[in-house]
C-alpha positions, 0 to 999 in steps of 0.5 A: 912273193915269199914261200917257206920251205921246211925240210931235212936234207936226209929226208927223201921226201924233202929231196923229191919235193925240193927237186919239183919245187926248183922246177916250178920256181924256175918256170915261175921266174922265167914267166916274170914272177917274183919269188923268195924262198925261206928255208926252215930247218928240221931234223927227222928222227934218223938225222938227229940221232948218231948215224950208223957207220954203214953206207946205203942204210935208208931207214925212212921208208921200205926199200921198194918204196924208196926205189919208187921214189928214186925213179920219180926223183930221176924224172925231176932231175935228182939222181938217188943212189941208194947204195951210196948214201952215208947216214949223217946228222944234218944240223950243220948242213942246215946251219950252212944253208942259213949262212948261205942265205945271208949271201943270197945263195941258199937255194943253190946250197940246198940243191948242192947238199941234196945232190951230195947226200943222195947222188954223190955219197958224201958225208954231209955231217963232215965239216970238210965236206961242208967246207968244200960245198961252201967254197963252191958257192962262194961262202966262207964257212969254217964250222962255226955254229952261229945259227939256231938248232933245227927243230927235231921230230919225234919217232912217228910214222909217216913224213913230217916234211917237206912243208911248203907255206905260201903267202896266201896261207896255203900249206902243202905237205909232202912230196907234192906234185909238180903240177900242184906247185906250179898251180899254187905259185901262180895262184898265190902270185895272181893278186900282184899280177892283177895289180900290175896289169891294172897299173899298166893298163891305165889310158894315157891322158887325152890332151885337147 
């Protein structure tokens, strides 16, 4: 089963959605489910523009709302340190995910980038930071730009990402709940499971 995940590393909604999706995906695989994640790059208005020099600026939502999201993220295993965030353009971070995908490590790389941005206060627009993250996952990256540019947003209110697209045509937008992701993974995978049960439940031939 293939799930497409459209996101931006600098988007707190994407960070929260991905933290929940990782939990749901781990449970799904542990239960015998098959899952391939395809990452689609997207740049929100803030991460596409030249970033301001100050740390801790967070233009994507009111402070009280972001703090609420940070508490929710902690429940799902993502630490959000609002005062350490370094605003950055994310185009090169998306390119690094695309390169990691060719090595089969895109999911790990994406998780590392979210932690670097939201937890560790690293500048993910810095080529040296990205090179270090690449090295930690066994990916060689020297800053080349072989991949297409991420899609960019207009300056509109409300989040446009994350977007989860499932093979049965279902689309979930925003930081959807863990329960919703669990349920959709199970539902989208149910035809394969039914086929597998049918295949393995055929009676053995009777010899007379």
